[in-house]
C-alpha positions as CSV (number, residue, x, y, z in Angstrom):
1,M,91.5,-172.9,78.9
2,S,89.7,-169.5,78.8
3,I,91.6,-166.3,78.1
4,W,89.1,-164.3,80.2
5,K,88.5,-163.9,83.9
6,V,85.2,-162.5,85.0
7,Y,84.5,-161.1,88.5
8,G,81.3,-159.4,89.7
9,A,78.8,-158.8,92.5
10,K,75.5,-157.1,93.3
11,V,74.2,-155.6,96.5
12,Q,70.9,-154.3,97.8
13,G,70.6,-150.6,98.0
14,P,69.8,-148.7,101.3
15,S,66.4,-147.5,99.9
16,H,65.4,-151.1,99.2
17,V,66.5,-152.2,102.7
18,Q,64.3,-149.6,104.2
19,T,61.3,-150.6,102.2
20,N,62.0,-154.3,102.5
21,T,62.3,-154.6,98.7
22,P,64.6,-157.3,97.3
23,C,67.6,-156.4,95.1
24,Q,66.2,-155.9,91.6
25,D,69.6,-156.0,89.9
26,A,70.8,-159.1,88.1
27,F,73.9,-160.2,86.1
28,S,75.0,-163.3,84.2
29,T,78.2,-164.3,82.4
30,G,79.3,-167.1,80.2
31,V,82.4,-168.4,78.4
32,S,82.4,-170.3,75.1
33,S,83.5,-173.9,75.0
34,D,86.8,-173.0,73.4
35,G,87.5,-170.3,76.0
36,Q,87.8,-167.6,73.3
37,W,84.6,-165.7,73.8
38,V,83.0,-164.2,76.9
39,S,79.4,-162.9,77.3
40,M,78.3,-160.6,80.1
41,V,74.8,-159.2,80.8
42,V,73.8,-156.7,83.5
43,S,70.1,-155.7,84.1
44,D,68.5,-153.3,86.5
45,G,64.8,-153.8,87.4
46,A,62.6,-150.7,87.6
47,G,61.6,-149.9,91.2
48,S,58.1,-149.0,90.1
49,A,57.5,-152.4,88.3
50,A,55.6,-155.1,90.2
51,R,57.8,-158.0,88.9
52,A,61.1,-156.1,88.1
53,E,63.3,-158.7,89.9
54,E,61.9,-161.5,87.7
55,G,62.3,-159.5,84.6
56,S,66.0,-158.5,85.2
57,Q,66.9,-162.1,86.1
58,L,65.3,-163.6,83.0
59,V,66.9,-161.0,80.7
60,A,70.4,-161.5,82.1
61,K,70.3,-165.3,82.1
62,V,68.7,-165.8,78.6
63,L,70.7,-163.2,76.8
64,S,74.1,-164.3,78.1
65,E,73.3,-167.7,76.6
66,K,72.1,-166.4,73.3
67,L,75.1,-164.2,72.9
68,L,77.3,-167.3,73.0
69,E,75.3,-168.7,70.1
70,I,76.3,-165.6,68.1
71,A,79.9,-166.2,69.1
72,V,79.8,-169.7,67.5
73,Q,78.7,-168.1,64.2
74,L,81.5,-165.5,64.5
75,N,84.0,-168.3,64.3
76,T,83.0,-169.1,60.8
77,R,81.4,-165.8,59.5
78,V,82.8,-162.4,58.8
79,P,81.2,-159.7,61.1
80,G,78.6,-157.6,59.4
81,G,75.1,-156.3,59.5
82,W,73.8,-159.8,60.3
83,I,75.1,-159.3,63.9
84,N,72.6,-156.4,64.4
85,D,69.8,-158.6,63.1
86,S,70.8,-161.5,65.4
87,V,70.9,-159.3,68.5
88,I,67.4,-157.9,67.7
89,Q,66.1,-161.4,67.2
90,Q,67.4,-162.4,70.6
91,V,65.9,-159.4,72.3
92,I,62.6,-160.2,70.6
93,H,62.9,-163.8,71.9
94,V,63.4,-162.5,75.5
95,R,60.4,-160.3,75.2
96,E,58.3,-163.3,74.0
97,L,59.4,-165.3,77.1
98,L,58.3,-162.4,79.3
99,R,54.9,-162.4,77.6
100,E,54.6,-166.1,78.4
101,K,55.6,-165.4,82.0
102,A,53.0,-162.6,82.2
103,G,50.3,-164.4,80.4
104,K,49.5,-161.4,78.4
105,D,51.0,-159.0,75.8
106,D,51.6,-156.2,78.4
107,I,55.0,-156.8,80.0
108,R,55.4,-153.5,81.8
109,D,55.5,-155.3,85.1
110,F,58.9,-156.6,84.1
111,H,60.5,-153.3,83.3
112,C,64.3,-153.5,83.3
113,T,67.4,-152.1,81.6
114,L,70.1,-153.9,79.6
115,V,73.9,-153.6,79.4
116,A,75.7,-156.5,77.6
117,A,78.9,-157.4,75.8
118,L,80.3,-160.2,73.7
119,V,84.0,-160.1,73.3
120,G,86.6,-162.4,71.6
121,P,90.4,-162.3,70.9
122,S,90.1,-159.6,68.2
123,G,87.2,-157.6,69.5
124,G,83.4,-157.8,69.8
125,F,80.3,-155.6,70.3
126,L,78.4,-153.9,73.1
127,I,74.6,-153.8,73.7
128,H,72.9,-151.0,75.7
129,I,69.4,-149.9,76.6
130,G,68.8,-147.6,79.5
131,D,70.9,-145.9,82.2
132,G,73.6,-148.5,82.9
133,S,77.3,-148.0,81.9
134,L,80.1,-149.8,80.1
135,L,83.8,-149.1,79.8
136,C,86.6,-151.0,78.1
137,G,90.2,-150.6,77.0
138,N,93.7,-152.1,76.8
139,A,96.5,-152.9,79.2
140,T,100.2,-152.7,78.1
141,P,103.4,-152.7,80.0
142,E,105.2,-149.4,80.5
143,E,108.1,-148.9,78.1
144,N,111.5,-149.8,79.8
145,E,109.6,-150.6,83.0
146,E,108.4,-154.2,83.1
147,T,107.0,-153.9,86.6
148,K,104.4,-151.2,85.6
149,L,101.2,-151.7,83.7
150,H,99.5,-148.9,81.8
151,I,95.7,-149.2,81.5
152,T,93.8,-147.1,79.0
153,I,90.1,-146.4,78.5
154,N,89.4,-146.7,74.8
155,H,85.6,-146.9,74.6
156,Q,82.6,-145.9,76.7
157,S,78.8,-146.5,76.4
158,K,77.2,-143.8,78.5
159,P,73.9,-144.0,80.4
160,E,70.8,-142.8,78.5
161,N,68.5,-140.9,80.7
162,G,65.2,-139.2,79.9
163,E,64.7,-135.5,79.9
164,Y,63.7,-135.5,83.6
165,A,65.5,-136.9,86.7
166,N,65.1,-140.6,87.3
167,E,63.8,-141.3,83.8
168,T,65.3,-144.0,81.7
169,F,64.3,-146.6,79.1
170,F,63.6,-150.3,79.3
171,I,63.8,-153.4,77.1
172,T,60.2,-154.1,77.9
173,E,58.8,-150.9,76.4
174,K,56.9,-150.7,73.1
175,D,59.6,-148.5,71.5
176,W,62.6,-150.3,72.9
177,I,64.2,-150.7,69.5
178,K,64.6,-146.9,69.2
179,H,66.8,-146.9,72.3
180,L,68.8,-150.0,71.4
181,R,72.6,-149.3,70.9
182,I,74.8,-151.9,69.3
183,S,78.5,-150.7,69.2
184,P,81.4,-152.6,67.7
185,I,84.7,-152.6,69.6
186,G,88.2,-153.6,68.6
187,K,90.7,-155.7,70.4
188,T,90.3,-155.1,74.2
189,D,91.9,-156.4,77.4
190,W,89.3,-155.5,79.9
191,I,85.6,-154.6,80.2
192,M,83.6,-153.1,83.1
193,L,79.7,-153.2,83.2
194,A,77.6,-151.6,85.8
195,T,74.0,-150.7,86.6
196,D,73.1,-147.1,87.5
197,G,73.9,-147.8,91.2
198,G,77.3,-149.3,90.3
199,C,78.1,-146.4,88.1
200,A,78.6,-144.4,91.3
201,L,82.0,-146.1,91.7
202,S,83.1,-145.9,88.1
203,L,81.8,-142.5,86.8
204,Q,81.7,-138.9,87.8
205,N,78.4,-137.1,87.3
206,E,77.0,-140.2,85.7
207,S,79.0,-139.6,82.5
208,I,82.8,-139.1,82.9
209,P,85.1,-142.0,83.9
210,H,86.3,-141.6,87.5
211,I,90.0,-142.1,86.9
212,S,91.2,-142.2,90.5
213,N,88.5,-144.7,91.6
214,L,89.1,-146.9,88.6
215,Q,92.8,-146.9,89.2
216,D,92.3,-147.9,92.8
217,I,89.9,-150.7,91.8
218,F,92.4,-152.2,89.3
219,K,95.3,-151.8,91.8
220,H,93.6,-153.6,94.7
221,L,91.9,-156.2,92.4
222,L,95.3,-157.3,91.0
223,K,96.8,-157.6,94.5
224,L,94.2,-160.2,95.4
225,P,94.0,-163.9,94.5
226,E,91.4,-164.7,91.9
227,E,89.0,-166.4,94.3
228,S,88.9,-163.2,96.5
229,R,88.2,-160.7,93.7
230,S,84.4,-161.1,93.4
231,P,83.9,-160.8,97.2
232,A,86.2,-157.7,97.2
233,I,83.9,-156.1,94.6
234,Q,80.9,-156.8,96.8
235,A,82.6,-155.3,99.8
236,W,83.4,-152.1,97.9
237,L,79.7,-151.8,96.8
238,E,78.6,-152.0,100.5
239,T,81.0,-149.4,101.8
240,D,79.5,-146.2,103.4
241,G,81.1,-144.1,100.7
242,A,79.3,-146.2,98.0
243,K,76.0,-145.9,99.9
244,K,76.4,-142.1,100.1
245,L,76.9,-141.9,96.4
246,S,73.8,-143.9,95.6
247,N,71.0,-145.5,97.7
248,D,69.9,-147.7,94.8
249,D,70.9,-151.4,94.1
250,K,74.4,-151.7,92.8
251,T,76.0,-154.1,90.4
252,L,79.6,-154.2,89.0
253,V,81.1,-156.8,86.7
254,I,84.8,-156.7,85.6
255,C,86.3,-158.9,82.9
256,L,90.1,-159.2,82.5
257,G,91.9,-160.7,79.5
258,S,95.2,-162.5,79.2
259,G,97.0,-159.1,79.0
260,F,96.8,-158.8,82.8
261,N,98.5,-162.2,83.4
262,G,101.9,-161.8,85.2
263,F,101.1,-158.2,86.5
264,E,99.5,-159.2,89.8
265,G,100.7,-156.8,92.4
266,H,102.5,-154.5,90.0
267,E,102.1,-150.7,89.9
268,I,99.1,-149.5,87.9
269,T,98.6,-146.3,85.9
270,L,95.3,-145.5,84.2
271,T,94.4,-142.8,81.6
272,N,91.3,-141.9,79.5
273,S,92.2,-141.9,75.8
274,I,88.7,-141.1,74.5
275,P,87.5,-137.5,74.0
276,E,84.7,-136.0,76.0
277,Q,81.4,-137.2,74.7
278,A,77.9,-135.8,75.0
279,N,75.2,-137.8,76.7
280,P,73.1,-140.0,74.4
281,V,70.3,-138.0,72.8
282,V,66.8,-139.2,73.6
283,M,64.8,-139.3,70.4
284,Q,61.1,-139.3,70.9
285,P,58.3,-138.8,68.4
286,A,56.3,-135.7,68.8
287,P,53.1,-134.3,67.3
288,A,53.1,-130.8,65.8
289,I,52.2,-128.0,68.2
290,T,51.7,-124.3,67.8
291,V,53.4,-121.6,69.8
292,P,50.2,-120.1,71.3
293,S,49.4,-123.4,72.9
294,A,52.8,-123.7,74.5
295,V,53.2,-122.9,78.2
296,K,56.4,-121.8,79.8
297,Q,57.8,-124.4,82.1
298,T,61.1,-125.1,83.7
299,P,62.4,-128.6,82.8
300,Q,64.0,-130.6,85.6
301,I,67.7,-131.1,85.0
302,S,68.8,-134.7,85.0
303,N,72.4,-133.6,85.7
304,P,72.5,-132.2,89.3
305,Q,75.8,-130.4,88.6
306,Q,74.3,-128.1,86.0
307,S,75.0,-124.5,87.0
308,S,72.2,-122.1,88.0
309,A,73.1,-119.8,85.2
310,Q,72.4,-122.6,82.7
311,Q,69.1,-123.3,84.4
312,S,68.0,-119.7,84.2
313,S,69.0,-119.5,80.6
314,A,66.9,-122.6,79.8
315,Q,64.0,-121.1,81.7
316,Q,64.1,-117.9,79.5
317,S,64.5,-119.6,76.1
318,I,62.5,-122.8,76.3
319,A,58.7,-123.2,76.1
320,S,57.3,-126.8,76.3
321,T,54.1,-128.6,76.8
322,N,53.4,-131.4,79.3
323,P,56.6,-133.6,79.1
324,S,54.4,-136.8,79.2
325,S,53.1,-135.9,75.8
326,G,56.5,-136.3,74.3
327,T,56.4,-133.0,72.5
328,Y,59.4,-131.1,71.3
329,Q,60.6,-127.9,73.0
330,I,60.0,-124.6,71.1
331,N,62.1,-121.5,71.2
332,K,59.7,-118.5,71.3
333,K,62.2,-115.9,70.3
334,S,61.1,-113.8,67.3
335,N,62.2,-114.7,63.9
336,P,63.6,-111.8,61.8
337,F,63.0,-113.8,58.6
338,N,59.2,-113.7,59.2
339,L,59.2,-109.9,59.7
340,K,61.0,-109.5,56.3
341,M,58.4,-111.7,54.7
342,V,55.5,-109.6,56.1
343,L,57.1,-106.4,54.8
344,L,57.6,-107.9,51.4
345,L,54.0,-109.0,51.2
346,L,52.7,-105.5,52.3
347,T,54.8,-103.9,49.6
348,A,53.6,-106.3,46.9
349,G,50.0,-105.6,48.0
350,A,50.5,-101.8,47.7
351,V,52.0,-102.2,44.2
352,I,49.1,-104.4,43.1
353,L,46.5,-101.9,44.4
354,L,48.2,-99.1,42.5
355,A,48.3,-101.1,39.3
356,L,44.6,-101.9,39.6
357,S,43.8,-98.2,40.2
358,Q,45.6,-97.2,37.0
359,L,43.9,-100.0,35.1
360,Q,40.5,-98.8,36.3
361,N,41.2,-95.3,35.0
362,I,42.0,-96.7,31.6
363,L,39.2,-99.2,31.2
364,I,36.2,-97.6,32.9
365,P,34.6,-94.6,31.1
366,T,34.2,-91.3,32.8
367,S,30.4,-91.3,32.6
368,S,30.2,-94.6,34.5
369,R,32.2,-93.5,37.4
370,A,30.9,-92.4,40.8
371,P,29.7,-88.8,41.1
372,E,32.3,-86.2,42.1
373,V,32.4,-84.5,45.4
374,S,29.9,-81.8,46.0
375,G,31.0,-78.4,45.0
376,S,33.2,-79.5,42.1
377,P,32.0,-78.8,38.5
378,K,30.3,-81.7,36.6
379,P,32.0,-83.1,33.6
380,S,29.2,-81.9,31.3
381,E,29.6,-78.3,32.5
382,I,33.4,-78.5,31.9
383,E,32.8,-79.7,28.4
384,K,30.3,-76.9,27.7
385,K,32.7,-74.3,29.0
386,A,35.5,-75.7,26.9
387,D,33.3,-75.7,23.7
388,A,31.8,-72.3,24.2
389,P,34.8,-70.2,23.3
390,V,35.4,-72.2,20.2
391,V,31.8,-71.5,18.9
392,K,32.0,-67.8,19.7
393,K,35.3,-67.5,17.9
394,S,33.9,-69.1,14.8
395,K,31.0,-66.6,14.6
396,D,33.4,-63.7,15.1
397,I,35.4,-64.8,12.2
398,K,32.4,-65.0,9.9
399,D,31.2,-61.5,11.0
400,D,34.6,-60.0,10.4
401,Q,34.8,-61.5,6.9
402,A,31.3,-60.1,6.1
403,K,32.3,-56.7,7.3
404,E,35.5,-56.8,5.3
405,A,33.6,-57.7,2.2
406,Q,31.1,-54.9,2.7
407,V,33.9,-52.4,3.1
408,K,35.5,-53.5,-0.1
409,E,32.2,-53.1,-1.9
410,D,31.7,-49.6,-0.5
411,K,35.1,-48.7,-1.8
412,V,34.3,-50.0,-5.2
413,L,31.1,-48.1,-5.4
414,T,32.8,-44.9,-4.2
415,K,35.4,-45.2,-6.8
416,T,32.9,-45.9,-9.5
417,K,31.0,-42.6,-8.8
418,D,34.1,-40.5,-8.7
419,D,36.2,-41.9,-11.7
420,A,35.6,-41.7,-15.5
421,P,35.0,-43.1,-18.0
422,V,32.2,-45.3,-17.0
423,Q,33.4,-48.2,-19.1
424,N,36.6,-48.4,-17.2
425,N,34.7,-48.3,-14.0
426,E,32.6,-51.2,-15.1
427,E,35.7,-53.1,-15.9
428,V,37.1,-52.3,-12.5
429,V,33.9,-53.2,-10.8
430,V,33.9,-56.5,-12.7
431,D,37.5,-57.2,-11.8
432,K,36.8,-56.3,-8.2
433,K,33.7,-58.4,-8.2
434,S,35.6,-61.4,-9.6
435,Q,38.4,-60.9,-7.2
436,T,36.0,-60.7,-4.2
437,V,34.2,-63.8,-5.3
438,D,37.5,-65.7,-5.7
439,T,38.7,-64.6,-2.3
440,Q,35.6,-65.4,-0.4
441,S,34.7,-68.6,-2.2
442,D,35.6,-70.6,0.9
443,S,33.9,-68.3,3.5
444,S,30.6,-68.8,5.3
445,S,27.2,-68.5,3.8
446,S,26.7,-65.0,5.3
447,T,29.7,-63.7,3.3
448,E,28.4,-65.2,0.1
449,K,25.0,-63.4,0.6
450,A,26.9,-60.1,1.0
451,I,28.8,-60.6,-2.3
452,K,25.6,-61.6,-4.2
453,T,24.1,-58.1,-3.6
454,T,26.9,-56.5,-5.5
455,P,25.6,-57.2,-9.1
456,T,22.2,-55.7,-8.3
457,K,23.9,-52.5,-7.1
458,N,26.1,-52.5,-10.2
459,K,23.1,-52.8,-12.5
460,D,21.4,-49.9,-10.8
461,T,24.6,-47.9,-11.1
462,K,24.9,-48.6,-14.8
463,K,21.3,-47.5,-15.4
464,D,22.1,-44.2,-13.8
465,V,25.1,-43.7,-16.0
466,D,23.1,-44.4,-19.1
467,K,20.5,-41.9,-18.1
468,S,23.2,-39.3,-17.5
469,T,24.8,-39.9,-20.9
470,K,21.5,-39.5,-22.7
471,A,20.8,-36.3,-20.9
472,Q,24.1,-34.9,-22.2
């Protein structure tokens, strides 16, 4: 006997009724032979795909069967990384079947999403690609009140939408594995799967669990006998309120565990025990682009509840290229770090130029430099002017020394004429002559010539003295 009870239904959306398009949603469930494991798969065919209905039906039917094969292995193997590998292999198998059905490698005509779960007595895992939704949790009696059942939401797998409205991702795309989410879950008592149309009943703003709606669903479902629960779900999906929430096809599947047994018709309370989570991030490869080629563009907001203030802020701070190119968005605000770098480079350049100028003054001779500005004295003239006073000064010194020597000679001659005896005068003359020669030995050649004339004069003077002596 199975420990799981599964109920579900799908309905055609108002937009498909108007265009006479069949319901493109599909779901399939299965229970293991021992009744311990349950598999559930929900798929939503893309409205723009030519054979979306066929694609969603094949994906739901085949994967629900393949998941039960994994359940058989879980009875003897410890959960681990092999589960991810097995799930990927089963998705690849489904894609191969779609290629066979298409008769070619291109399977875009079968575009469809995927929401699936495999759950046993102690837990299981969830599989998700696209904009469907999955909720699960526990059910426990209220303390001291056996007639009340408290239901909690412990895990949620949110829809993954593209950057723009009505964009999502499909199992049939080339990069499907980048959007595949495999999430382990612990022991759970209930699971709810839905396509994007069915999410209108279970979620607010396509992301937050709708507590009051979910509580009403569980309350009314438990009041009904088991055979009436699936038809009741279909009736809810066809109500005018559900049609107003979404005009797309709608699918909702609910699985209840043994924890609900004995609480039929009892009072229900429901709470959300998981923190607020952000929507799944869409990771897309992008080539490098430059800011000059970017064009300001206002992106469409997939969340209709976003405030106008947020939209205007996004318009001011975001620049993007064509969204179909998959490029990243670029913030065009100035970067102060770049300005600092420019200033540092300019300063370094100025220092280098100054150093080169100083080096040029040291290494390059004055004669090899460019001519000076007109009107300024040439270097050769400056050198001449600087040397001229030195030459003149040297000549003056020599003339002064010669004059001084001549004066001394005149004094000696004068004294020789006036003083007696002559012999003493000769000695004096000799002594003066010797002293003059010693003093002026280092003088210029002109001074030496002046000194050399002294002996001649002394000889003439001696002759005169001798003549005078004889006359006496």
